[in-house]
DRENRO-39490 format. One line per 10 residues: their letters; for each residue x, z, y of N, C-alpha, C, O. Coordinates in pm, whole numbers, padded with zeros to 5 digits. Each point is the difference from the previous one (the first is absolute). Layout:
! residues N
a> X Z Y X Z Y X Z Y X Z Y; ...
This chain:
! residues 164
mqflrggggg> -14483 -21121 -10915 00110 -00078 -00070 -00020 -00136 00045 00052 -00090 -00066; -00122 00061 00172 -00011 -00137 00055 00137 -00067 00041 00018 -00121 00009; 00076 00219 00014 00134 -00077 00058 00080 -00046 -00110 00092 -00081 00019; -00123 00130 -00139 00073 -00064 -00122 -00040 -00128 -00028 00086 -00071 -00053; -00209 00017 00077 -00038 -00115 -00021 00048 -00114 00095 -00017 -00116 -00036; 00064 00137 00131 00027 -00087 00106 -00092 -00065 00084 00035 -00061 00101; -00166 00073 -00145 -00114 -00094 00067 -00040 00102 00097 00066 00097 00039; -00192 -00137 -00003 -00067 00089 00089 -00022 -00052 00120 00015 -00122 00009; -00055 00200 00115 -00014 -00040 00115 00112 -00010 00101 -00016 -00067 00102; 00131 00131 -00128 00122 00002 00106 00103 -00070 -00076 -00013 -00100 -00070
ggglggtawe> 00130 00180 00099 00129 -00041 -00047 00012 -00013 -00149 -00087 00044 -00076; 00201 -00106 00033 00005 -00010 -00157 00031 00125 -00065 -00016 00009 -00121; 00063 00097 00196 00011 00129 -00079 00130 -00012 -00073 00045 -00112 -00024; 00022 00226 -00016 00133 -00016 -00078 -00010 -00041 -00122 00098 -00062 -00041; -00202 00080 -00046 -00017 -00047 -00134 -00020 -00142 -00020 00023 -00055 -00107; -00077 -00019 00231 00002 -00138 00008 00117 -00074 00004 00027 -00099 -00068; 00059 00167 00172 00119 -00060 00014 00084 -00005 -00128 00060 -00101 -00040; -00062 00224 -00021 00094 -00001 -00110 -00029 -00103 -00111 00089 -00060 -00059; -00245 00043 00033 -00035 -00096 -00070 00033 -00163 00035 00022 -00087 -00084; -00023 00071 00200 00037 -00134 00064 00157 -00011 -00034 00041 -00110 -00037
vlrrhfsrkr> 00044 00211 00047 00158 -00012 -00010 -00005 -00056 -00154 00057 -00106 -00027; -00124 00179 -00068 00021 -00012 -00136 -00051 -00117 -00030 00074 -00066 -00073; -00176 00013 00102 -00057 -00129 -00028 00085 -00111 00059 00011 -00104 -00064; 00047 00117 00174 00095 -00107 00049 00130 00001 -00085 00063 -00104 -00016; -00029 00206 -00032 00127 00014 -00078 -00019 -00063 -00118 00083 -00086 -00030; -00168 00107 -00040 -00034 -00050 -00134 -00079 -00129 -00004 -00044 -00039 -00108; 00026 -00020 00205 -00042 -00132 00011 00105 -00096 00028 -00028 -00120 -00001; 00144 00159 00027 00109 -00078 00020 00053 -00072 -00133 -00029 00054 -00106; 00090 -00150 00104 00060 -00060 -00094 00143 00081 -00029 00052 00074 00084; -00005 -00096 -00199 00116 00050 -00024 00105 -00090 00025 -00019 -00116 -00035
avdvrrinpk> 00148 00151 00101 00122 -00089 00034 00044 -00060 -00124 -00008 00056 -00110; 00060 -00181 00134 00061 -00065 -00111 00145 00066 -00032 00074 00029 00094; -00039 -00008 -00221 00131 00058 -00010 00097 -00125 -00021 00008 -00072 -00100; 00063 00065 00219 00084 -00113 00012 00129 -00004 -00100 00055 -00108 -00024; -00008 00237 -00035 00110 00010 -00078 -00029 -00084 -00138 00091 -00063 -00053; -00224 00065 -00001 -00055 -00056 -00106 -00038 -00159 00014 -00079 -00043 -00084; 00121 -00032 00166 -00037 -00120 00026 00080 -00076 -00108 00114 00032 -00035; -00183 -00135 -00014 00069 -00078 -00102 00056 -00120 00052 -00082 -00086 00032; 00198 00061 -00017 00031 -00128 00072 -00004 -00132 -00047 00032 -00101 00062; -00086 00111 -00208 -00050 -00138 -00050 00111 -00099 -00056 -00024 -00109 -00053
vpkeeavais> 00147 00164 00071 00118 -00068 -00061 00082 00112 -00064 -00022 00118 00029; 00129 -00159 -00126 00085 00107 -00040 00093 00065 00109 00045 -00063 00096; -00024 00180 -00117 00053 00093 00090 00123 -00053 00071 00023 00010 00120; 00068 -00079 -00230 00122 -00053 00054 -00036 -00112 00124 00055 00003 00110; -00157 -00100 -00149 -00021 -00106 00095 -00085 00065 00126 00017 -00044 00113; -00105 00147 -00140 -00058 00065 00138 00124 00067 00084 -00013 -00007 00122; 00126 00067 -00169 00115 00049 00073 00054 -00115 00059 00041 00019 00114; -00029 -00140 -00163 00082 -00103 00063 -00085 -00065 00098 00056 -00050 00097; -00188 00040 -00107 -00081 -00047 00097 -00019 00101 00118 00005 -00037 00117; -00023 00149 -00151 00003 00115 00113 00110 -00019 00075 -00018 -00010 00121
grllqiltdh> 00162 00000 -00176 00119 -00008 00090 -00012 -00108 00085 00049 00016 00112; -00121 -00157 -00144 00005 -00096 00072 -00089 00035 00131 00033 -00020 00117; -00155 00079 -00165 -00107 00006 00122 00061 00123 00076 -00026 -00002 00120; 00094 00097 -00159 00069 00083 00086 00087 -00063 00099 -00006 00032 00119; 00083 -00116 -00161 00099 -00061 00074 -00073 -00082 00105 00053 -00019 00109; -00184 -00036 -00141 -00055 -00081 00109 -00050 00111 00109 00007 -00020 00121; -00054 00128 -00174 -00062 00109 00110 00114 00047 00087 -00021 00019 00120; 00148 00002 -00176 00107 00044 00076 00050 -00109 00090 00041 00028 00113; -00042 -00154 -00159 00045 -00098 00092 -00079 -00023 00123 00055 -00017 00109; -00199 00017 -00126 -00109 -00044 00078 -00069 00102 00063 -00082 -00035 00085
gpltvgntwn> 00098 00159 -00108 -00059 00106 00066 -00129 00031 -00074 -00027 -00052 -00108; -00057 00145 00176 -00123 00042 -00049 -00093 -00130 -00008 -00010 -00064 00104; -00063 00017 -00222 -00068 -00122 -00022 -00133 00041 -00056 -00014 00098 -00072; -00083 -00180 00109 -00141 00000 -00056 00034 -00071 -00156 00106 -00048 -00041; -00218 00058 -00018 -00017 -00057 -00144 00023 -00140 00007 00079 -00059 -00074; -00158 -00003 00173 00019 -00143 00002 00131 -00044 00036 00056 -00087 -00067; 00009 00150 00187 00129 -00038 00023 00101 00019 -00104 00093 -00080 -00012; -00108 00184 -00067 00091 00019 -00110 -00018 -00120 -00092 00095 -00063 -00046; -00219 00037 00024 -00032 -00119 -00108 00082 -00118 00046 00080 -00058 -00073; -00107 00022 00210 00067 -00110 00061 00159 -00010 -00016 00055 -00107 -00026
hakdagisgl> 00011 00221 00042 00131 00025 -00027 00035 -00015 -00140 00103 -00057 -00036; -00182 00104 -00037 00027 00009 -00146 -00010 -00129 -00061 00068 -00019 -00101; -00143 -00074 00144 -00030 -00140 -00029 00108 -00094 00036 00027 -00097 -00072; 00042 00127 00193 00107 -00060 00053 00123 00051 -00083 00081 -00085 -00039; -00063 00205 00012 00116 00047 -00073 -00007 -00056 -00154 00103 -00014 -00066; -00225 -00014 00018 00000 -00070 -00126 00020 00100 -00130 00057 -00035 -00103; -00115 00171 00126 00022 00098 -00095 -00060 -00038 -00150 -00120 -00013 -00023; 00209 00001 -00062 -00056 -00021 -00141 -00052 00114 -00060 00048 00112 00018; -00150 -00135 -00094 -00101 00100 -00051 -00127 00052 00077 -00092 00062 -00052; 00101 -00101 00195 -00107 00036 00080 -00116 -00099 -00032 00023 -00120 00012
nskthmkill> -00150 00164 -00053 -00075 -00120 -00040 -00085 -00035 00112 -00016 -00119 00030; -00041 00212 00035 -00110 -00014 00115 00014 00107 00100 00073 00097 -00013; -00150 -00122 00116 -00001 00110 00117 -00056 00135 -00045 00039 00111 00038; -00146 -00141 -00132 -00055 00128 -00087 00096 00068 -00058 -00006 00122 00014; 00120 -00177 -00093 00090 00059 -00084 00082 00062 00097 00022 00119 -00018; 00029 -00176 00122 00083 00063 00118 -00077 00140 00053 00060 00102 00035; -00180 -00116 -00035 -00052 00133 00064 -00008 00099 -00088 00003 00116 00039; -00015 -00147 -00166 00014 00087 -00118 00129 00063 -00004 00002 00123 -00012; 00109 -00188 00020 00128 00015 00010 00050 00100 00122 00065 00104 -00011; -00109 -00162 00119 00015 00094 00114 -00069 00139 -00013 00061 00101 00035
kwmtgrrivk> -00186 -00094 -00085 -00068 00135 -00044 00093 00070 -00083 00027 00117 00028; 00037 -00188 -00150 00084 00079 -00079 00131 00048 00074 00058 00103 -00033; -00016 -00183 00133 00143 00042 00055 -00039 00118 00092 00087 00080 00031; -00232 -00062 00020 -00031 00103 00082 -00009 00125 -00078 00034 00108 00048; -00080 -00120 -00169 -00018 00124 -00081 00136 00052 -00042 00014 00119 -00031; 00095 -00210 00029 00132 00029 -00048 00071 00034 00136 00122 00020 -00001; -00172 -00014 00082 00049 00027 00158 00138 -00089 00008 00112 00050 00007; -00141 -00198 -00009 00099 -00083 00045 -00041 -00059 00139 00081 -00033 00087; -00204 00024 -00078 -00070 -00067 00122 -00117 00116 00052 -00055 00079 -00078; 00035 -00083 00193 -00095 00079 00057 -00120 -00080 00084 00031 -00099 00067
ltcahvgnak> -00143 00137 -00073 -00094 -00067 00064 -00041 00085 00125 -00008 00122 -00013; -00017 -00181 00132 -00013 00038 00120 -00120 -00072 00051 -00031 -00114 -00033; -00041 00199 00126 -00108 -00074 00079 00028 -00006 00149 00032 00102 00061; -00043 -00216 -00004 00019 -00033 00142 -00144 -00030 00059 -00070 -00087 -00050; 00033 00154 00145 -00111 -00024 00087 00016 -00122 00096 00075 00015 00096; -00122 -00102 -00108 -00007 -00110 00099 -00126 -00028 00058 -00081 -00075 -00053; 00060 00139 00174 -00136 -00013 00062 -00107 00057 -00090 00014 00118 -00031; -00102 -00172 -00010 -00118 00058 -00079 00037 -00031 -00157 -00064 00050 -00092; 00173 -00136 00074 00030 -00023 -00152 00105 00070 -00042 00076 00052 00081; -00057 -00040 -00225 00133 00080 -00062 00053 -00106 -00061 -00062 -00089 -00057
rflyspyten> 00208 00102 00072 00085 -00084 -00083 00081 00105 -00098 00048 00108 00033; -00045 -00177 -00173 00074 00085 -00079 00148 -00054 -00031 00017 -00117 -00032; 00063 00188 00041 00133 -00071 00004 00111 00078 -00113 00023 00120 00007; 00026 -00193 -00088 00103 00036 -00085 00140 -00005 00052 00046 -00100 00053; 00024 00220 -00072 00123 00011 00068 00087 00080 -00116 -00055 00080 -00076; 00185 -00106 00070 00101 00065 -00112 -00040 00164 00024 -00030 00044 00111; 00036 00031 -00225 -00022 00131 00002 00167 00081 00038 00102 -00022 -00066; -00108 00100 00167 00131 00065 00014 -00030 00140 00006 -00114 00042 00017; 00236 00049 -00034 -00046 00143 -00028 -00025 00057 00124 -00073 00098 -00011; 00109 -00126 00137 -00004 00069 00116 -00154 -00052 00059 -00055 00048 00099
sdasttesss> 00005 -00146 -00175 -00154 -00040 00048 -00112 00097 -00073 -00120 00003 00027; 00192 00077 -00128 -00101 00098 -00074 -00041 00103 00098 00082 00075 00054; -00225 -00072 -00029 -00032 00132 00084 00007 00124 -00033 -00019 00092 00079; 00053 -00077 -00221 00021 00147 -00029 00139 00066 00020 00022 00121 -00009; 00078 -00225 00039 00128 00067 00035 -00009 00036 00143 -00072 -00058 00082; 00153 00161 -00058 00027 00061 00145 00124 00000 00028 00074 00017 -00097; -00023 -00030 00205 00130 00018 00054 00060 00137 -00013 00117 00020 -00032; -00212 00076 00059 00038 00163 -00006 00049 00014 -00137 00106 00059 -00022; -00169 -00102 -00060 00019 00058 -00156 00151 -00071 -00055 00074 00057 -00080; -00050 -00176 00135 00102 -00065 -00039 00128 00046 00062 00102 -00017 -00066
ssplpeakkd> -00094 00077 00189 00106 00042 00070 00019 00153 -00052 00081 00067 00064; -00129 -00020 -00147 00006 00140 -00054 00121 00016 -00115 00001 -00070 -00102; 00088 00160 00128 00147 -00010 -00063 -00044 00063 -00139 00092 00023 -00079; -00217 00006 00041 -00003 00043 -00162 -00018 -00123 -00072 -00057 -00100 00045; 00117 00115 -00174 -00011 -00101 -00108 -00131 -00038 -00026 -00094 00064 00048; 00073 -00174 -00129 -00150 -00036 -00028 -00065 00109 -00083 -00110 00040 00038; 00161 00008 -00139 -00048 00086 -00081 -00041 00135 00076 -00105 00059 -00025; 00203 -00015 00123 -00032 00125 00043 -00119 -00035 00115 -00075 00093 00031; 00058 -00207 00025 -00104 -00034 00083 -00138 00003 -00065 -00100 00049 00052; 00106 -00107 -00173 -00119 00013 -00088 -00058 00149 -00004 -00113 00034 00035
sargfkgkgk> 00210 00043 -00083 -00042 00142 -00034 -00024 00056 00110 -00088 00086 -00008; 00139 -00103 00124 -00023 00076 00132 -00144 -00049 00042 -00074 00076 00063; 00038 -00194 -00095 -00132 -00052 00039 -00115 00069 -00115 -00122 00001 00019; 00176 00043 -00111 -00114 00048 -00084 -00040 -00095 -00109 -00093 00035 -00074; 00154 -00153 00054 -00016 -00103 -00108 00043 00054 -00136 00107 00062 -00001; -00162 -00074 -00095 00040 00030 -00129 00041 -00095 -00088 00049 00035 -00107; -00062 -00163 00137 00034 -00116 -00091 -00058 -00102 00049 -00030 -00004 00119; 00002 -00113 -00219 -00053 -00124 00041 -00181 -00013 -00008 -00063 -00106 00001; 00011 00233 -00007 -00145 00010 -00002 -00066 -00027 00122 00058 -00075 00079; -00158 00116 -00052 -00079 -00025 00111 00037 00066 00109 -00029 -00044 00111
gargqpkkqa> 00104 00166 -00129 00046 00057 00128 00122 -00076 00046 00028 00027 00117; 00057 -00116 -00177 00105 -00082 00058 -00066 -00097 00102 00064 -00032 00101; -00176 -00011 -00120 -00040 -00098 00097 -00097 00060 00115 -00058 -00077 00075; 00043 00205 -00065 -00090 00056 00079 00083 00049 00130 00118 -00030 00017; -00184 00100 00061 00063 00051 00126 00081 00117 -00055 -00017 00045 -00113; 00104 00002 00199 00089 00113 -00029 -00097 00122 00036 -00082 -00002 00092; 00105 00116 -00186 -00072 00120 00039 00032 00062 00134 00109 -00017 00054; -00201 00084 -00003 00002 00064 00137 00108 00096 00009 00064 00000 00105; -00030 00085 -00200 00088 00099 -00004 00152 -00074 00002 00088 00042 00076; -00067 -00143 -00158 00128 -00072 -00006 00033 -00060 00147 00109 00002 00057
aalq> -00221 -00051 -00013 -00004 -00081 00126 00050 00112 00111 00068 -00043 00093; -00095 00170 -00097 00038 00089 00088 00115 00029 00005 00054 00017 00109; 00007 -00004 -00217 00144 00014 -00026 00090 -00091 00063 00103 00041 00053; -00138 -00166 -00054 00092 -00092 00056 00000 -00010 00124 00077 -00078 00055
């Protein structure tokens, strides 16, 4: 039963690899639920500020947090208190799928850019499923989706994919 312990004189063994995968999985921090971010202002004011920030992002293209803050200061957005408050609002907008955060590799460094969220930028949409002549309700039933539960977010079933 030496191979289950993962130690010994040779390779890690099958058991050792499984324990390593489990250890790495459970040692990770949980991702922040961006849908539950508190924008620190009343919702009406947050919507107004987010509209102005979205306008800045659409006018000036993908921007870093620093560049977005510079444009926001120049625009004189009322209700925006600080750069930290703007970051919270950008994270709130990301959770509501108003803006998206992308990572651009520049040499050895990474640049995180905010840009407006568009439907065609969503990675889960495919052109083949949108060109299908079936109505939306029939598409979902043909894929094996039953509703808005976990099955609606997952991959289509193999049998339904073979039918298409």
